[in-house]
C-alpha positions as CSV (number, residue, x, y, z in Angstrom):
1,M,-82.0,-22.3,-48.0
2,K,-84.9,-23.5,-50.0
3,K,-82.8,-26.4,-51.4
4,N,-81.8,-27.4,-47.9
5,L,-85.3,-27.3,-46.6
6,S,-86.4,-29.4,-49.6
7,L,-83.8,-32.0,-48.8
8,V,-84.9,-32.0,-45.1
9,G,-88.5,-32.4,-46.2
10,F,-87.6,-35.3,-48.5
11,I,-85.8,-37.0,-45.7
12,I,-88.5,-36.5,-43.1
13,S,-91.2,-37.7,-45.6
14,S,-89.1,-40.7,-46.3
15,L,-88.8,-41.5,-42.6
16,F,-92.5,-41.3,-42.1
17,Y,-93.1,-43.4,-45.2
18,S,-90.9,-46.1,-43.7
19,Q,-93.5,-46.7,-41.0
20,T,-96.0,-48.1,-43.5
21,S,-93.6,-50.1,-45.6
22,N,-93.9,-53.8,-45.1
23,T,-90.3,-54.4,-46.2
24,Q,-88.7,-52.6,-43.2
25,V,-87.0,-54.5,-40.4
26,R,-85.9,-53.6,-36.9
27,H,-82.2,-53.2,-36.9
28,D,-79.3,-52.0,-34.7
29,A,-79.1,-48.5,-36.2
30,G,-75.5,-48.0,-35.3
31,A,-74.0,-51.1,-36.8
32,P,-72.5,-50.7,-40.3
33,T,-74.5,-52.3,-43.1
34,V,-73.6,-53.1,-46.6
35,I,-76.6,-51.5,-48.4
36,S,-78.6,-48.4,-48.1
37,G,-82.0,-48.6,-46.5
38,F,-84.6,-47.6,-43.9
39,Y,-84.4,-49.1,-40.4
40,E,-86.3,-48.8,-37.2
41,T,-84.8,-49.0,-33.7
42,S,-85.6,-48.0,-30.1
43,S,-82.0,-47.1,-29.2
44,P,-79.6,-46.1,-31.9
45,I,-75.9,-46.6,-30.9
46,N,-74.4,-43.4,-29.5
47,Y,-77.7,-41.6,-29.7
48,P,-77.9,-38.0,-28.4
49,T,-78.3,-37.4,-24.7
50,G,-81.9,-37.0,-23.8
51,A,-83.2,-38.5,-27.1
52,S,-85.1,-41.7,-26.6
53,G,-88.0,-43.7,-28.0
54,W,-88.5,-45.2,-31.4
55,W,-86.4,-43.9,-34.2
56,H,-86.6,-44.2,-38.0
57,L,-83.2,-44.3,-39.7
58,L,-82.2,-43.6,-43.3
59,D,-78.8,-45.3,-43.9
60,V,-77.1,-44.3,-47.2
61,R,-74.2,-46.5,-48.3
62,H,-71.9,-46.8,-51.3
63,S,-72.4,-49.8,-53.6
64,N,-68.7,-50.5,-53.4
65,P,-68.0,-52.3,-50.1
66,A,-64.4,-50.9,-50.1
67,N,-65.9,-47.4,-49.9
68,N,-68.8,-48.3,-47.7
69,F,-68.8,-45.2,-45.5
70,G,-72.4,-44.5,-44.4
71,M,-74.3,-41.3,-43.9
72,Q,-77.2,-41.7,-41.6
73,F,-80.3,-39.5,-41.0
74,A,-82.5,-40.3,-38.0
75,G,-85.8,-38.9,-36.9
76,N,-87.1,-39.2,-33.4
77,F,-90.9,-39.2,-32.8
78,I,-90.7,-38.1,-29.2
79,D,-88.8,-34.8,-29.5
80,Q,-89.6,-34.4,-33.3
81,E,-86.0,-33.6,-34.1
82,L,-83.8,-34.7,-37.1
83,Y,-80.2,-35.9,-36.6
84,F,-77.3,-36.6,-38.9
85,R,-73.9,-38.3,-38.8
86,K,-71.1,-39.7,-40.9
87,T,-70.4,-43.2,-39.7
88,N,-67.1,-43.9,-41.5
89,N,-67.7,-47.5,-40.5
90,D,-67.5,-46.5,-36.9
91,A,-70.7,-46.8,-34.9
92,S,-69.4,-44.5,-32.1
93,Q,-69.4,-41.4,-34.4
94,P,-71.5,-38.6,-32.8
95,W,-75.0,-37.6,-34.0
96,R,-75.6,-33.9,-34.8
97,K,-79.0,-32.3,-34.7
98,A,-80.1,-30.6,-37.9
99,V,-81.0,-26.9,-37.6
100,M,-84.4,-26.4,-39.1
101,E,-86.7,-23.4,-39.7
102,T,-90.0,-23.4,-37.8
103,S,-93.3,-22.9,-39.4
104,D,-93.2,-19.2,-38.6
105,G,-89.7,-18.8,-40.2
106,K,-87.5,-18.9,-37.0
107,V,-84.3,-20.7,-36.4
108,R,-83.0,-21.6,-32.9
109,I,-79.5,-23.1,-32.1
110,G,-78.5,-24.5,-28.7
111,L,-79.5,-27.0,-26.1
112,N,-82.1,-26.7,-23.3
113,D,-83.3,-23.2,-24.4
114,T,-86.7,-22.6,-22.9
115,F,-86.8,-18.9,-23.3
116,S,-89.6,-17.5,-25.4
117,S,-88.1,-15.1,-28.0
118,D,-89.4,-13.3,-31.1
119,S,-86.0,-13.3,-32.8
120,S,-85.7,-14.9,-36.3
121,L,-82.3,-16.4,-35.4
122,R,-81.4,-17.3,-31.8
123,V,-78.1,-18.8,-30.6
124,F,-78.3,-20.1,-27.0
125,K,-75.8,-21.5,-24.5
126,A,-76.3,-21.7,-20.8
127,E,-72.9,-20.1,-20.0
128,N,-70.7,-17.6,-21.9
129,T,-72.5,-17.6,-25.2
130,S,-70.5,-16.3,-28.2
131,F,-71.1,-15.8,-31.9
132,E,-68.2,-15.4,-34.3
133,V,-67.6,-14.3,-37.9
134,A,-64.1,-15.4,-39.0
135,N,-61.6,-15.4,-41.8
136,S,-57.8,-16.3,-42.0
137,N,-56.9,-13.0,-40.2
138,G,-59.0,-13.6,-37.1
139,F,-62.5,-13.4,-35.9
140,L,-65.1,-10.9,-34.7
141,Q,-66.8,-12.1,-31.5
142,I,-70.1,-11.1,-30.0
143,A,-70.3,-12.6,-26.5
144,R,-72.4,-12.6,-23.3
145,S,-70.4,-12.9,-20.2
146,N,-71.5,-15.3,-17.4
147,C,-68.8,-14.4,-14.9
148,N,-66.6,-11.5,-13.8
149,G,-63.6,-11.5,-16.1
150,C,-65.1,-13.7,-18.9
151,Y,-64.4,-12.0,-22.2
152,G,-62.9,-9.2,-20.2
153,A,-66.4,-8.2,-18.9
154,N,-68.6,-8.7,-15.9
155,I,-71.6,-10.9,-15.3
156,G,-74.4,-10.1,-17.8
157,E,-72.4,-7.7,-20.0
158,T,-72.2,-8.0,-23.8
159,V,-68.8,-7.8,-25.5
160,I,-68.0,-7.1,-29.1
161,R,-64.3,-7.6,-29.9
162,N,-62.1,-8.3,-32.9
163,L,-59.5,-11.0,-32.1
164,G,-57.1,-10.4,-35.0
165,T,-54.3,-12.9,-35.8
166,N,-52.7,-11.4,-38.8
167,S,-49.1,-10.1,-38.9
168,Q,-50.2,-6.6,-37.9
169,G,-52.3,-7.9,-35.0
170,S,-55.1,-5.6,-35.9
171,H,-58.0,-5.4,-33.4
172,N,-59.7,-2.5,-35.1
173,I,-63.5,-2.4,-35.4
174,I,-65.1,-0.1,-38.0
175,F,-68.7,0.9,-38.1
176,S,-69.1,1.8,-41.8
177,M,-71.8,3.9,-43.5
178,P,-72.0,3.0,-47.2
179,N,-73.3,6.5,-48.1
180,N,-70.3,8.3,-49.5
181,S,-72.0,11.5,-50.5
182,N,-70.6,13.4,-47.5
183,D,-74.0,15.1,-47.2
184,G,-74.9,14.3,-43.5
185,S,-77.9,12.3,-44.5
186,T,-76.7,9.1,-43.0
187,F,-75.7,8.4,-39.4
188,I,-74.9,5.7,-36.8
189,G,-76.8,6.4,-33.6
190,I,-77.1,5.3,-30.0
191,N,-80.6,5.1,-28.7
192,D,-82.6,4.4,-25.6
193,G,-86.4,4.3,-24.9
194,S,-86.4,7.5,-22.8
195,N,-84.2,9.8,-24.8
196,G,-84.5,8.5,-28.4
197,T,-81.4,8.7,-30.5
198,W,-79.1,10.9,-28.4
199,A,-75.8,10.3,-30.1
200,K,-75.3,10.5,-33.9
201,F,-72.2,10.1,-36.0
202,F,-72.9,11.5,-39.5
203,N,-71.3,10.6,-42.9
204,N,-69.9,14.2,-43.2
205,A,-67.4,13.7,-40.3
206,T,-69.6,15.4,-37.7
207,A,-71.2,14.1,-34.5
208,R,-74.1,15.3,-32.3
209,F,-74.7,14.5,-28.7
210,D,-78.0,15.4,-27.0
211,G,-76.7,14.9,-23.5
212,K,-73.7,15.3,-21.2
213,I,-70.1,14.2,-21.9
214,F,-67.8,13.3,-19.0
215,A,-64.1,12.8,-19.8
216,K,-60.8,12.8,-18.0
217,E,-59.2,14.7,-20.9
218,V,-60.4,16.4,-24.0
219,E,-58.1,17.5,-26.8
220,V,-59.4,19.9,-29.4
221,K,-57.6,20.7,-32.6
222,A,-57.8,24.4,-33.4
223,N,-56.9,26.4,-36.5
224,V,-57.0,29.8,-34.8
225,W,-55.5,31.2,-31.6
226,A,-55.4,34.7,-30.0
227,D,-51.7,35.6,-30.1
228,Y,-52.5,38.2,-32.8
229,V,-53.5,40.5,-29.9
230,F,-49.7,40.9,-29.2
231,N,-49.0,42.1,-32.7
232,K,-47.8,45.7,-32.9
233,D,-50.6,46.6,-35.4
234,Y,-53.4,45.2,-33.3
235,Q,-56.1,47.8,-32.6
236,L,-56.7,47.6,-28.9
237,L,-59.8,49.5,-27.8
238,N,-59.3,51.9,-25.0
239,L,-61.4,51.2,-21.9
240,E,-63.8,54.0,-22.6
241,E,-64.7,52.3,-25.9
242,V,-65.1,49.0,-24.2
243,E,-67.4,50.6,-21.6
244,K,-69.6,52.1,-24.4
245,H,-69.9,48.7,-26.1
246,I,-70.9,47.0,-22.9
247,N,-73.5,49.7,-22.1
248,K,-74.9,49.4,-25.7
249,N,-74.8,45.6,-26.3
250,G,-74.6,44.0,-22.9
251,H,-71.5,41.9,-23.7
252,L,-67.8,42.3,-24.5
253,P,-66.6,43.2,-28.0
254,N,-66.1,40.2,-30.3
255,I,-67.9,37.9,-27.9
256,P,-71.4,36.4,-28.9
257,S,-74.4,37.5,-26.9
258,A,-76.3,35.1,-24.6
259,K,-79.1,34.9,-27.2
260,E,-76.7,33.9,-30.0
261,V,-75.2,31.1,-27.8
262,I,-78.6,29.7,-26.8
263,E,-79.8,29.7,-30.4
264,K,-76.7,28.5,-32.2
265,G,-74.4,27.1,-29.6
266,I,-70.6,27.7,-29.7
267,N,-67.5,26.3,-31.4
268,V,-65.4,25.2,-28.4
269,A,-62.0,26.0,-30.1
270,Q,-63.2,29.3,-31.4
271,M,-64.7,30.3,-28.1
272,D,-61.5,29.4,-26.3
273,A,-59.6,31.6,-28.7
274,K,-62.0,34.5,-28.1
275,L,-61.8,34.1,-24.3
276,L,-58.0,34.1,-24.6
277,E,-58.2,37.2,-26.7
278,K,-59.9,39.0,-23.8
279,I,-57.3,37.6,-21.3
280,E,-54.5,38.9,-23.5
281,E,-56.3,42.3,-23.9
282,L,-56.6,42.5,-20.1
283,T,-52.9,41.7,-19.9
284,L,-52.1,44.7,-22.2
285,Y,-54.4,47.0,-20.2
286,S,-52.6,45.8,-17.0
287,I,-49.2,46.4,-18.5
288,E,-50.3,49.9,-19.6
289,Q,-51.8,50.7,-16.2
290,N,-48.6,49.4,-14.5
291,K,-46.5,51.8,-16.6
292,Q,-48.8,54.7,-15.7
293,L,-48.6,53.7,-12.0
294,K,-44.9,53.5,-12.2
295,S,-44.7,56.9,-13.9
296,Q,-47.1,58.4,-11.3
297,S,-45.1,56.9,-8.5
298,E,-41.9,58.5,-9.8
299,E,-43.7,61.9,-10.2
300,I,-44.9,61.6,-6.6
301,N,-41.5,60.8,-5.3
302,E,-40.1,63.8,-7.2
303,L,-42.8,66.1,-5.7
304,K,-42.0,64.8,-2.2
305,K,-38.4,65.7,-2.7
306,Q,-39.4,69.2,-3.8
307,V,-41.7,69.7,-0.9
308,Q,-39.0,68.6,1.5
309,Q,-36.5,71.1,0.0
310,L,-39.1,73.9,0.3
311,M,-39.7,73.0,3.9
312,S,-36.0,73.0,4.7
313,T,-35.6,76.4,3.1
314,Y,-38.2,78.0,5.4
315,K,-36.8,76.6,8.5
């Protein structure tokens, strides 16, 4: 960067110096010449749109006429910009504005950008601005949409997308934390001014959300489930024992209290298993009660028969 700025500084100083040199001549700054030199013109051939006024031109040529392809540097004293082009012995070649750092260390790229910004690097385009990082497998694009449907977004939305072109067609984007200690000390967060950092993804494969989650479907992988209730050796409490536990503790057996949940939260998979445990226990109680009701119904029917027989005997 420093070397580039030094070169730009040398060129600009040379251009300014050319104003005081008595050896300079006015010249059509687009026409190929046979020697290197400084020239002055009011209208360089094919000069950039909007650039006008007197120009000072540094034309660098090869000493061999057969390889006389010029490189031209031009400075405009109206807009205070620096331009460059390779002529290749063709005066219609386009000029390109050099990107330079301002005195306060900022760089701005783009035409007609009047917005005041504190950013160190700013890329501007009036419509559908995009910034890309690319290699032979594709490119990562950060874009600002200027229409509904542009970059697959709506007006004013920002899009980050990986347009892969390799044989696998990968479009994966990975947010990587270089901390490989698996200690939870590093995270990627989502923040806003009102709520602070309300979503955190830690380097120990955990995530924390201080807010609501709305989803069409949630799949939770569990390593425990409640079918053990139906094992023959499962110790099912009788209802009298359950009643005593409720009266003493204020909650069902093997279920955390309200205080524990408020202080520590719950594990969704484990809590679903515990709730299923209670449902399965209720099912066993219902089955047992159904057996008792069936037995009692049979006994009642038998008693009815006996009563009827007694009544018929006394008639």
